[in-house]
C-alpha positions, 0 to 999 in steps of 0.5 A: 532862740531860732528854733529849727524843726525835727526835720532840718539839718544842722545850721552852720553860718560861716562869717566871712570868705577868707582862708578861714571862711572858705576853708572851714566850708569846704572842711563840712562838703561830706558833714549832715550840715547845711552851711550858709556863707556870709560875706562883705564881697562875692570873692576869695580873696588871695590877700598875700598877692594883693601887692602885685595887683597893686603894681601891675603882675597880677589881676584882681580875678587872678586873686579873687575868685568868686566864692560861688564858683569856688563852692558851686559843686558843694550841695550843702553850701549856700553863698549869700552877699551881706556884711555881718553887723551883728550877732546875737548869741542868745538868739543865736542868729546873724544880722547881714546888710546889703544895700539897705536890705537885712537879712537874719539868718539863724544857726545852730553852730557858728564859724566867725571867720570876719579877719582884719582890715587895716589900723591906723593906730587911732587916726584912720584919717590917714586912710584919705591919702595912704590906702592900706592893702586889705582889699581888692578896692584898696590894691586898684586904687593903689595901682592908679595911684602908682601909674598915675604919678607916673603918667602925672609927673611926665606931663608936669616935667614936659612943662617944666614943673618939679616932679620929685614930689610925684616920683617918690613912693613911701611905704609904711610898715616894713613887715611883709607886705611893706618890703614886697610892696616897696621892692615890687614898686623899686623894680616897676621904676627901675625896670620895667618902666625905664623906655616908657616915658620920654620927659622923666627918668623913672629910674630917678624915683625914689622908693622909700620903707619908713617903719617905727621898728629898729628892723625890717621883718621883725617876726623873721629874727635879726639875721634875715632882717638885716640881710632883707634891709641890705638886698632892699638898698641894692634895689634901690629902696631907702630904708629909714628905721626908727621913725613914726609917721605923724601926720599925712596930707595929700602931698606927703607926710611928717615923720618923729625920729627917735629923739622926737625931732620931726622932718617932712618927705614930700611924696604924692603916693603912700601906701599904709602897710602898717598894723592891723585890726580886728574886725568891730565882730569882735568887740560884738562878741566880747560885750555879748560874753565877757571874753578879753579884747587885746589892743588890735581888737582881737578877742580870747577864746578858749583853747578849742576855739570857742567863745566862753559859754557859748561852746557852738560859736568858734572864732578863727584866724586874724581875730582871736588872741590865743597863744601869740598865734600869728596873724598868717593864712596858715592860723585861718586854715587850720582853726577852720579846718579844726572847728569843722572837725569839731562840729561834723564829729557832734552831730555824729557823737564823737568825743571832743578834740584835743585843743587846737594846736598850730602847726607852723610851716613858715613864713617867707616874703619876696624882696624882688625877683629872683630872691626872697627870704623864708624861715621853716622851722630852725631854717632860714633861708634867703636867696633865689632858693627861698623865692622858688619856695615862694613861688611854689607855696603861693601857686598851690595856694592859689584857688583854681586851676584856670588862675593858678595857670594864668599867674604862672604865666604873669609871673613869666612874663614879669620876672623874666621879661621885666613886663607888667600884664595888668598897667590899666589904671583909671580916675575912678579907682583913685577917686571912688572911695573919696566920693563914696566916703562924702555918702552919709549913707554909703553906697546905699544912698545911690539905690532905691530903698526897699519900700521903693520898689515898684509893685507887679501891678506897676511893672505890668502898667509899664509894660502894657503902656510901652506896648500900647506906644510901640503898636500905635506908631506914637513915638516921637510924635507930638499929642 
């Protein structure tokens, strides 16, 4: 077990910089603890707005401010970049890696808020052709694919070639992310870009939303689901329900109907918004505690969000299987704040809190500009009022005043003027992930190993030689 000296303060390690990690860290700002946040990205991602980065409404910086900047004034917080690959509950240490460098960080209390990734239901090879919507990399790649499809269609149409497969966009998954993504692609094609091209008519682009479920937005109930489907149809989205995706390749995908028949849809641009899988750290913790994992990899926790037999370890957010809690931001935020209060209370000798109880503040999803659906308690709200609620809530939770202001300005440009401020897309955005995937050791292969780092003496010798060459005036002269 990692020991601390008598004069050391209580050490809290937070894994992840998402809603759970950030709000848990901030909730400990006045506690007599030293907090170390370890995350594999340098930013805090406002994930619910990723689809707006992918469709050119917002820039990535507006929904992903630097974590260091957000926590700069919190003196008891330290931020470390690293992908957490191991947690040793017996030794109370967290092991992380970044570009081949390993770091072992001891803790007295641990908050694991590593979130969840995209699930392809055992078909991970689909990701090559249908990116998910879980990271900035995903959003930028999709932006490149979406805008790139229109550009390539223009070139091919000018040559008299068929472009239907380029102007067909398929979104898999009719949950909130899928509905929002399909709605924005439809508005992009049918309104924003309608005057920008000469050889293609973007208003003829097909946007298809596919799901194996019998309705869209199942968590919102039957009434709102039916209303949403009708509204999607009105803005040009083809909703295909009861259809399961069984194959995906570069030029399209194959779906299977309820009766077992299969059909193919030719579409170069596919977006995967179906299913989530909890962080692999859930399995690591399960193996050491015996706590059960569900099909999505979420780990069973005690009512106080701790692991069985390890009251010093809290797991929050998308990683937990408790009381059928949904995988939404508020669960992560409230769980992390609960864990922070418990840690602070223990240090001060206070009695344990009552079991964690989630307060449902409602759910909402946009369909198109000025149109959304929302559930708040027993209320079911649709249309412009729901859209205003969505706008206010998301604006409130965007981190940082400057990001709130710029996001609001971009929304005004998009929703009032039908324009998109962030339409820059490059080939690198589209193909970088594919190139990295071909490296056996990932990006670590592109940098020097720690052992290859030059010594202080080597650097001094190189600098001295540079000085000699300049002072002797021998550069560019043969010996």
